[in-house]
C-alpha positions as CSV (number, residue, x, y, z in Angstrom):
1,M,-59.5,45.2,9.8
2,T,-57.9,45.5,13.3
3,A,-54.3,44.6,13.8
4,P,-53.6,41.3,15.6
5,R,-53.1,41.5,19.3
6,E,-49.6,40.6,20.6
7,E,-51.0,37.4,22.2
8,S,-52.4,36.2,18.9
9,V,-49.0,36.5,17.0
10,R,-47.9,33.2,15.7
11,P,-44.3,32.1,15.0
12,H,-44.8,32.3,11.2
13,D,-46.1,35.9,11.5
14,W,-42.4,36.8,12.0
15,P,-40.6,37.2,8.6
16,G,-38.2,34.6,7.5
17,L,-35.6,34.5,4.8
18,S,-36.9,34.3,1.2
19,D,-34.1,32.0,0.2
20,A,-32.9,30.3,3.3
21,V,-29.4,29.4,2.0
22,H,-28.6,32.4,-0.2
23,D,-30.0,35.0,2.1
24,A,-28.4,33.6,5.2
25,Q,-25.0,33.5,3.5
26,Q,-25.4,37.0,2.3
27,R,-26.4,38.3,5.7
28,F,-23.6,36.3,7.4
29,R,-21.0,37.9,5.1
30,R,-22.4,41.3,5.9
31,L,-22.2,40.6,9.6
32,L,-18.7,39.3,9.3
33,G,-17.6,42.4,7.4
34,C,-19.2,44.6,10.0
35,M,-17.3,42.8,12.8
36,S,-14.0,42.9,11.0
37,E,-14.4,46.7,10.5
38,P,-15.7,47.8,13.9
39,G,-17.9,50.9,13.9
40,T,-18.9,50.8,10.2
41,L,-22.6,50.9,9.6
42,T,-24.6,48.5,7.5
43,S,-28.3,47.7,7.1
44,M,-30.3,44.6,7.6
45,A,-33.6,45.1,5.8
46,L,-36.5,42.8,6.5
47,P,-40.3,43.0,6.2
48,S,-42.1,44.6,9.2
49,L,-41.9,42.7,12.4
50,P,-45.3,41.7,14.0
51,P,-47.1,43.8,16.6
52,G,-45.6,43.8,20.0
53,A,-42.1,42.9,18.8
54,A,-39.5,44.6,21.1
55,I,-36.4,43.9,19.1
56,S,-35.2,45.7,16.0
57,P,-35.5,44.3,12.4
58,A,-31.7,44.3,12.3
59,A,-31.5,42.2,15.4
60,W,-34.0,39.8,14.0
61,G,-32.1,39.6,10.7
62,T,-28.9,38.9,12.7
63,L,-30.5,36.0,14.5
64,L,-31.8,34.5,11.3
65,A,-28.3,34.6,9.8
66,L,-26.4,33.3,12.8
67,C,-28.7,30.8,14.6
68,D,-29.3,27.2,14.0
69,L,-30.2,24.0,15.9
70,E,-27.1,24.1,18.0
71,T,-27.5,27.7,19.1
72,R,-28.5,28.9,22.5
73,V,-29.9,32.4,23.0
74,W,-30.6,34.3,26.1
75,I,-33.3,37.0,25.9
76,D,-33.8,39.9,28.2
77,A,-37.4,39.7,29.4
78,T,-38.1,43.2,28.2
79,L,-37.4,42.1,24.6
80,S,-39.3,38.8,24.5
81,G,-42.6,40.2,23.3
82,A,-44.7,38.9,20.4
83,G,-43.7,35.3,21.0
84,L,-40.0,35.9,20.1
85,A,-38.8,32.6,21.6
86,A,-41.3,30.5,19.6
87,A,-40.6,32.4,16.4
88,L,-36.8,31.9,16.9
89,A,-37.3,28.2,17.3
90,F,-39.7,28.0,14.4
91,H,-37.4,29.8,11.9
92,T,-34.0,28.7,13.1
93,G,-34.3,25.8,15.5
94,A,-32.4,27.7,18.1
95,R,-33.1,27.2,21.8
96,V,-33.7,29.8,24.4
97,T,-31.6,29.4,27.6
98,P,-32.4,30.9,31.0
99,D,-28.7,31.0,31.9
100,P,-26.7,33.8,30.3
101,A,-23.5,31.9,30.9
102,N,-24.6,29.2,28.5
103,A,-25.7,31.6,25.7
104,D,-24.0,31.8,22.4
105,F,-26.0,35.0,21.7
106,A,-27.8,37.4,24.1
107,L,-30.5,39.9,23.1
108,V,-29.9,42.9,25.4
109,T,-30.3,46.6,26.0
110,P,-27.5,48.7,27.6
111,T,-29.6,48.6,30.8
112,T,-29.5,44.8,30.8
113,L,-25.7,45.0,31.4
114,T,-26.2,46.8,34.7
115,Q,-28.2,43.8,35.9
116,V,-26.7,40.7,34.3
117,E,-23.0,40.0,34.3
118,E,-22.8,36.3,33.8
119,F,-22.2,36.1,30.1
120,A,-19.6,33.7,28.9
121,L,-16.2,35.3,28.2
122,G,-14.6,32.2,26.7
123,S,-11.1,31.1,27.8
124,D,-7.6,31.7,26.7
125,A,-7.6,28.3,25.0
126,W,-11.2,28.7,23.6
127,P,-11.9,32.4,23.2
128,D,-14.7,31.6,20.7
129,R,-16.8,30.0,23.4
130,S,-18.1,33.4,24.5
131,T,-21.4,35.1,24.3
132,T,-22.0,37.5,21.4
133,L,-24.2,40.4,22.4
134,I,-27.0,41.7,20.1
135,V,-27.9,45.1,21.5
136,M,-30.8,47.4,21.0
137,V,-30.0,51.1,21.1
138,E,-32.0,54.3,20.4
139,T,-29.8,55.5,17.4
140,I,-26.6,54.7,15.5
141,E,-24.6,57.4,13.8
142,S,-21.2,57.5,12.1
143,Q,-20.1,60.5,14.3
144,G,-20.5,60.8,18.0
145,D,-19.1,60.5,21.5
146,W,-17.3,57.1,21.2
147,Q,-13.9,56.6,19.6
148,L,-12.8,53.2,18.2
149,C,-9.3,52.1,17.5
150,G,-7.6,48.8,16.8
151,P,-7.7,46.0,14.2
152,G,-10.0,46.8,11.3
153,V,-10.0,50.6,12.1
154,P,-7.7,52.7,10.0
155,G,-6.6,55.4,12.5
156,E,-9.8,55.9,14.4
157,R,-13.5,55.8,13.9
158,R,-16.2,57.7,15.7
159,L,-19.6,56.3,16.7
160,G,-22.8,57.8,18.1
161,L,-25.3,55.7,20.0
162,G,-27.6,58.3,21.4
163,D,-27.5,59.5,25.0
164,P,-24.0,58.6,26.4
165,D,-25.5,58.1,29.9
166,Q,-27.8,55.4,28.5
167,V,-25.3,53.5,26.5
168,R,-22.4,53.8,29.0
169,P,-23.1,50.4,30.7
170,L,-22.6,48.7,27.3
171,M,-19.5,50.7,26.5
172,R,-18.0,49.9,29.9
173,V,-18.5,46.2,29.4
174,L,-16.9,46.3,25.9
175,H,-14.1,48.6,27.2
176,A,-13.2,45.9,29.8
177,N,-12.4,43.5,26.9
178,R,-9.0,45.2,26.7
179,G,-7.9,43.7,30.0
180,R,-8.9,40.2,29.3
181,F,-8.2,39.6,25.6
182,P,-8.4,37.1,24.0
183,R,-11.3,36.4,26.2
184,G,-14.2,38.9,26.0
185,L,-17.5,39.9,24.5
186,D,-18.2,40.9,20.9
187,A,-21.3,43.0,20.1
188,F,-23.6,43.7,17.3
189,I,-25.4,46.9,18.0
190,T,-28.7,47.6,16.3
191,C,-31.3,50.3,15.8
192,G,-34.2,49.8,13.3
193,T,-32.6,48.3,10.2
194,Q,-29.1,49.7,11.0
195,L,-26.3,47.7,12.5
196,T,-22.7,48.2,13.6
197,A,-20.3,46.0,15.5
198,I,-17.6,46.3,18.1
199,A,-15.2,43.4,18.4
200,R,-13.4,42.4,21.6
201,S,-10.1,43.6,20.1
202,T,-11.4,47.1,19.6
203,R,-10.1,49.8,21.9
204,L,-12.7,52.3,23.1
205,S,-12.6,55.8,24.6
206,G,-15.4,58.1,25.4
207,P,-17.3,59.8,28.2
208,G,-17.0,57.9,31.5
209,L,-14.5,55.3,30.3
210,E,-11.4,54.9,32.4
211,Q,-8.2,55.0,30.3
212,P,-5.4,52.5,30.8
213,G,-2.9,53.7,33.4
214,L,-5.2,56.4,34.7
215,S,-6.4,54.5,37.7
216,S,-2.9,53.5,38.8
217,A,-1.7,57.1,38.3
218,R,-4.5,58.4,40.6
219,E,-3.6,55.8,43.2
220,E,0.0,56.9,43.2
221,I,-1.0,60.6,43.6
222,A,-3.3,59.7,46.5
């Protein structure tokens, strides 16, 4: 029997939660724990996604846990395969928005962030009215090029996300949070069934990230 073509994938071919209330609460707690301890790794196991799906199972599990009828999601066109928007509406009621500034969540790759900059940062009065990024990367490891410090990180924590050149656009966007806190972007980062998080309060260092005070020092020398 041949596998279904992408264009024949139906919304209910995407896996849902076995127990909508219990499973969603369990996944939400896992996501909350991950965001409160930036750089820790967790898993978000789900049955296989349908043919043509361009997002990770962990990203899909995150959407199932966080989205509802009031949620607006922006999706990078490269990640919209296998009828993702219809499946998201079917399983959660969430709406897809064409405007990244109106999105509660955004499905992106690091490359997306070199092309789209309009995600909501929230405001000083309402910092929660920002876009949370759900990012696809090639790999996630507990050791690597990126160093995390700040709330929820005892001392420091290292994180590997594959080729630094490929993920640098993401890390630069998250690194910029430091200068606009409490506004900013939080991110869930996914690969396969693995997931980690970087909160806007997290301080980042790594290859190609400007450190505080370095730019001004260079300007004084010049």
